[in-house]
N, CA, C and O atoms as a DFTB+ gen file, in Angstrom:
336 C
 N C O
     1  1     -15.392      -5.593      -7.821
     2  2     -13.595      -5.902      -8.180
     3  2     -12.604      -5.236      -7.656
     4  3     -11.390      -5.324      -7.842
     5  1     -13.619      -4.146      -6.571
     6  2     -12.447      -3.596      -5.727
     7  2     -11.258      -4.195      -4.951
     8  3     -11.555      -4.932      -4.011
     9  1     -10.161      -4.017      -5.170
    10  2      -9.416      -4.573      -4.198
    11  2      -8.588      -5.677      -4.689
    12  3      -7.656      -6.215      -4.092
    13  1      -9.043      -5.944      -5.840
    14  2      -8.169      -7.243      -6.756
    15  2      -7.422      -6.467      -7.671
    16  3      -7.710      -5.371      -8.150
    17  1      -5.797      -7.619      -7.969
    18  2      -4.861      -7.194      -8.709
    19  2      -4.746      -7.663      -9.379
    20  3      -4.903      -8.841      -9.055
    21  1      -4.458      -7.537     -10.635
    22  2      -4.834      -8.584     -11.503
    23  2      -3.328      -7.841     -12.931
    24  3      -3.015      -6.692     -13.243
    25  1      -2.658      -9.637     -13.532
    26  2      -1.899      -8.885     -14.472
    27  2      -2.055      -8.926     -15.692
    28  3      -2.534     -10.009     -16.031
    29  1      -1.837      -8.109     -16.679
    30  2      -1.969      -7.435     -17.893
    31  2      -0.737      -7.548     -18.755
    32  3       0.369      -7.488     -18.218
    33  1      -0.895      -7.760     -20.476
    34  2       0.378      -7.545     -20.729
    35  2       0.465      -5.968     -21.136
    36  3      -0.336      -5.068     -20.882
    37  1       1.517      -5.934     -21.746
    38  2       2.025      -4.367     -22.083
    39  2       0.972      -4.013     -22.929
    40  3       0.116      -3.174     -22.649
    41  1       1.038      -4.666     -23.981
    42  2      -0.030      -4.815     -25.250
    43  2      -1.374      -5.077     -24.928
    44  3      -2.042      -5.297     -25.938
    45  1      -1.960      -5.128     -23.943
    46  2      -3.330      -5.375     -23.148
    47  2      -3.433      -4.090     -22.590
    48  3      -4.515      -3.507     -22.665
    49  1      -2.532      -3.595     -22.075
    50  2      -2.710      -2.763     -21.709
    51  2      -2.677      -1.469     -22.485
    52  3      -3.558      -0.615     -22.389
    53  1      -1.671      -1.373     -23.218
    54  2      -2.110      -0.185     -23.915
    55  2      -3.338       0.011     -25.007
    56  3      -3.668       1.056     -25.568
    57  1      -4.035      -1.577     -25.168
    58  2      -4.924      -1.468     -26.143
    59  2      -5.938      -1.369     -25.461
    60  3      -6.879      -1.381     -26.254
    61  1      -6.471      -1.235     -23.979
    62  2      -7.135      -1.350     -23.619
    63  2      -7.233      -0.269     -22.139
    64  3      -8.049      -0.528     -21.254
    65  1      -6.498       0.671     -22.064
    66  2      -6.406       1.750     -21.162
    67  2      -7.316       2.235     -21.075
    68  3      -7.535       2.254     -19.864
    69  1      -8.237       2.781     -21.656
    70  2      -9.682       3.563     -21.276
    71  2     -10.293       2.308     -20.127
    72  3     -10.478       2.786     -19.007
    73  1     -10.575       1.036     -20.227
    74  2     -11.317       0.393     -19.863
    75  2     -10.334       0.169     -18.239
    76  3     -10.929       0.102     -17.163
    77  1      -8.885       0.084     -18.336
    78  2      -8.453      -0.356     -17.110
    79  2      -8.432       0.960     -16.230
    80  3      -8.345       0.770     -15.017
    81  1      -8.489       2.065     -16.606
    82  2      -8.158       3.192     -15.745
    83  2      -9.744       3.596     -15.194
    84  3      -9.867       4.490     -14.357
    85  1     -10.924       2.876     -15.723
    86  2     -12.047       3.146     -15.259
    87  2     -12.242       1.547     -13.898
    88  3     -12.960       1.508     -12.898
    89  1     -11.420       0.616     -14.371
    90  2     -11.326      -0.234     -13.360
    91  2     -10.596       0.267     -12.075
    92  3     -11.072       0.164     -10.944
    93  1      -9.495       0.773     -12.348
    94  2      -8.621       1.629     -11.524
    95  2      -9.574       2.639     -10.382
    96  3      -9.716       2.826      -9.173
    97  1      -9.981       3.017     -11.440
    98  2     -11.119       4.083     -10.544
    99  2     -12.023       3.638      -9.558
   100  3     -12.571       4.438      -8.800
   101  1     -12.257       2.178      -9.502
   102  2     -13.313       1.375      -8.858
   103  2     -12.316       0.771      -7.564
   104  3     -12.790       0.080      -6.662
   105  1     -11.049       1.105      -7.632
   106  2     -10.178       0.528      -6.795
   107  2      -9.398      -1.139      -7.287
   108  3      -8.890      -1.862      -6.430
   109  1      -9.429      -1.441      -8.464
   110  2      -8.435      -2.596      -8.879
   111  2      -7.433      -1.918      -9.088
   112  3      -7.438      -0.709      -9.319
   113  1      -6.157      -2.872      -9.005
   114  2      -4.864      -2.683      -9.371
   115  2      -4.317      -3.920     -10.280
   116  3      -4.439      -5.136     -10.136
   117  1      -3.668      -3.133     -11.272
   118  2      -2.820      -4.113     -12.179
   119  2      -1.533      -4.016     -12.193
   120  3      -0.924      -2.959     -12.032
   121  1      -0.844      -5.517     -12.458
   122  2       0.582      -5.524     -12.570
   123  2       0.415      -5.714     -14.235
   124  3      -0.227      -6.580     -14.830
   125  1       1.374      -4.384     -14.892
   126  2       1.692      -4.583     -16.077
   127  2       2.974      -5.457     -16.437
   128  3       4.014      -5.236     -15.816
   129  1       2.928      -6.593     -17.570
   130  2       3.899      -6.962     -17.841
   131  2       4.396      -7.175     -19.004
   132  3       3.528      -7.634     -19.746
   133  1       5.670      -7.020     -19.649
   134  2       6.618      -7.239     -20.851
   135  2       7.290      -8.360     -20.711
   136  3       8.123      -8.582     -19.833
   137  1       6.846      -9.309     -21.820
   138  2       7.606     -10.831     -22.148
   139  2       7.430     -11.215     -20.308
   140  3       8.504     -11.402     -19.737
   141  1       6.576     -11.288     -19.729
   142  2       6.456     -12.042     -18.489
   143  2       6.559     -11.617     -17.247
   144  3       6.126     -12.179     -16.240
   145  1       7.327     -10.288     -17.349
   146  2       8.260      -9.623     -16.687
   147  2       7.280      -8.358     -16.008
   148  3       6.699      -7.636     -16.817
   149  1       7.073      -8.056     -14.352
   150  2       6.487      -7.379     -14.460
   151  2       7.254      -5.880     -14.324
   152  3       8.262      -5.708     -13.639
   153  1       6.544      -4.774     -15.153
   154  2       7.518      -3.874     -15.291
   155  2       7.132      -2.683     -15.190
   156  3       7.901      -1.806     -15.583
   157  1       5.568      -2.242     -14.520
   158  2       4.707      -1.139     -14.025
   159  2       3.403      -1.812     -13.173
   160  3       2.969      -2.941     -13.403
   161  1       2.937      -1.013     -12.277
   162  2       1.859      -1.182     -11.796
   163  2       0.939       0.020     -11.900
   164  3       1.442       1.127     -12.094
   165  1      -0.667      -0.153     -11.760
   166  2      -1.556       0.660     -12.535
   167  2      -2.549       0.639     -10.930
   168  3      -3.225      -0.374     -10.753
   169  1      -2.598       1.695      -9.886
   170  2      -2.976       1.555      -8.773
   171  2      -4.208       2.851      -8.664
   172  3      -4.181       3.883      -9.333
   173  1      -5.145       2.520      -7.755
   174  2      -5.906       4.242      -7.893
   175  2      -5.013       4.767      -6.850
   176  3      -4.127       4.422      -6.068
   177  1      -5.842       5.989      -7.320
   178  2      -5.104       7.146      -6.482
   179  2      -5.559       7.053      -4.779
   180  3      -6.631       6.692      -4.293
   181  1      -4.523       7.442      -4.226
   182  2      -4.596       7.508      -2.537
   183  2      -5.840       8.990      -2.351
   184  3      -5.782      10.088      -2.905
   185  1      -6.438       8.686      -1.786
   186  2      -7.486       9.553      -1.171
   187  2      -7.109      10.624      -0.499
   188  3      -6.533      10.318       0.545
   189  1      -7.241      12.194      -0.754
   190  2      -6.114      13.301       0.144
   191  2      -6.449      12.643       1.666
   192  3      -5.525      12.073       2.246
   193  1      -7.421      12.705       2.136
   194  2      -7.575      12.265       3.241
   195  2      -6.703      11.199       3.853
   196  3      -5.755      11.337       4.625
   197  1      -7.168      10.233       3.400
   198  2      -6.419       9.186       3.568
   199  2      -4.502       9.387       3.593
   200  3      -3.682       8.633       4.116
   201  1      -4.298      10.487       2.936
   202  2      -2.620      10.522       3.137
   203  2      -2.501      11.278       4.130
   204  3      -1.698      11.125       5.050
   205  1      -3.558      12.434       3.966
   206  2      -3.133      13.708       5.400
   207  2      -3.116      12.655       6.508
   208  3      -2.226      12.790       7.348
   209  1      -4.042      11.523       6.656
   210  2      -4.160      10.899       7.623
   211  2      -3.119      10.139       8.543
   212  3      -2.968      10.253       9.760
   213  1      -2.309       9.178       7.471
   214  2      -1.299       8.573       7.824
   215  2      -0.268       9.456       7.590
   216  3       0.753       8.774       7.686
   217  1       0.122      10.931       7.261
   218  2       0.710      11.655       8.129
   219  2       0.910      11.884       9.369
   220  3       1.949      11.964      10.023
   221  1      -0.637      12.025       9.757
   222  2      -0.515      12.789      11.214
   223  2      -0.329      11.324      12.254
   224  3       0.210      11.263      13.359
   225  1      -0.906      10.347      11.548
   226  2      -0.336       9.157      12.658
   227  2       1.276       8.781      12.432
   228  3       1.725       8.308      13.477
   229  1       2.213       8.849      11.440
   230  2       3.320       8.299      11.543
   231  2       3.286       9.545      12.851
   232  3       3.485       9.290      14.038
   233  1       3.081      10.471      12.466
   234  2       4.002      12.145      13.737
   235  2       3.340      11.836      14.757
   236  3       4.063      12.235      15.670
   237  1       2.064      11.203      15.403
   238  2       1.895      10.362      16.374
   239  2       2.551       9.706      16.728
   240  3       3.124       9.964      17.786
   241  1       2.819       8.506      16.032
   242  2       4.164       7.480      16.445
   243  2       5.227       7.849      16.800
   244  3       5.765       7.169      17.673
   245  1       5.921       9.001      16.303
   246  2       7.081       9.749      16.398
   247  2       7.359      10.433      17.970
   248  3       8.396      10.395      18.632
   249  1       5.828      11.167      18.357
   250  2       5.552      11.706      19.428
   251  2       6.043      10.468      20.609
   252  3       6.884      10.386      21.503
   253  1       5.051       9.657      20.058
   254  2       4.821       8.599      21.552
   255  2       6.265       7.946      21.839
   256  3       6.623       7.655      22.980
   257  1       7.093       7.734      20.651
   258  2       8.492       7.266      20.754
   259  2       9.234       7.938      21.188
   260  3      10.173       7.298      21.660
   261  1       9.394       9.700      21.366
   262  2       9.729      10.497      21.637
   263  2       9.944      10.347      23.695
   264  3      10.699      10.803      24.554
   265  1       9.128       9.719      23.644
   266  2       8.359       9.935      25.377
   267  2       8.922       8.716      26.189
   268  3       8.949       8.694      27.420
   269  1       9.491       7.427      25.153
   270  2       9.663       6.344      25.777
   271  2      11.520       6.337      26.210
   272  3      12.410       6.196      25.371
   273  1      11.688       6.482      27.361
   274  2      12.993       6.482      27.619
   275  2      13.670       5.278      27.295
   276  3      13.199       4.229      27.735
   277  1      14.914       5.245      26.453
   278  2      16.137       4.392      25.974
   279  2      15.267       3.617      24.977
   280  3      14.219       4.141      24.597
   281  1      15.630       2.385      24.517
   282  2      15.194       1.492      23.398
   283  2      14.888       0.351      23.880
   284  3      15.522      -0.500      24.503
   285  1      13.070       0.503      23.245
   286  2      12.065      -0.785      23.180
   287  2      12.569      -1.721      22.092
   288  3      12.592      -1.686      20.862
   289  1      13.021      -2.696      23.172
   290  2      13.137      -4.177      22.286
   291  2      11.392      -4.852      22.368
   292  3      10.626      -5.042      23.313
   293  1      11.273      -5.084      20.791
   294  2      10.098      -5.582      20.248
   295  2       9.621      -7.048      20.755
   296  3       8.470      -7.458      20.910
   297  1      11.167      -7.880      21.020
   298  2      11.213      -8.940      21.535
   299  2      10.876      -9.244      22.596
   300  3      10.238     -10.280      22.783
   301  1      11.243      -8.359      23.640
   302  2      10.832      -7.745      24.890
   303  2       9.368      -7.794      25.325
   304  3       8.983      -8.613      26.159
   305  1       8.450      -6.785      24.668
   306  2       7.560      -6.727      24.639
   307  2       6.355      -7.897      23.947
   308  3       5.145      -7.704      24.068
   309  1       6.742      -8.695      23.469
   310  2       6.371     -10.031      22.541
   311  2       6.024     -10.928      24.208
   312  3       5.014     -11.305      24.802
   313  1       7.361     -10.956      24.423
   314  2       7.334     -12.039      25.821
   315  2       6.703     -12.035      26.491
   316  3       6.089     -13.015      26.914
   317  1       6.565     -10.309      27.039
   318  2       6.162      -9.834      28.139
   319  2       4.455     -10.125      28.020
   320  3       3.739     -10.460      28.963
   321  1       4.049      -9.919      26.705
   322  2       2.678      -9.846      26.417
   323  2       1.719     -11.544      26.443
   324  3       0.562     -11.956      26.526
   325  1       2.959     -12.002      26.325
   326  2       2.604     -13.781      26.193
   327  2       2.368     -14.812      27.948
   328  3       1.792     -15.879      28.163
   329  1       3.239     -13.700      29.040
   330  2       3.602     -14.186      30.068
   331  2       1.997     -13.334      30.821
   332  3       1.675     -13.782      31.921
   333  1       1.241     -12.383      30.330
   334  2       0.113     -11.811      30.674
   335  2      -1.267     -12.707      30.620
   336  3      -2.344     -12.202      30.937
């Protein structure tokens, strides 16, 4: 069931918290609703390695952007890619 998001009521979340936590450990996410309105989200934890990888990737992109002179227009790059 990993990767799937389900909606549960606040009462159901309170009543079955242990079960929801086990499912979150397996990769499942839950939106907790009160009176039909989403009020919280229970999600699996981010693995430490993944968080540090993301920080490193963002830093790499910033370094690349610093090396590009002027402003880069995404639309222009898309049009150039379509021509080739």
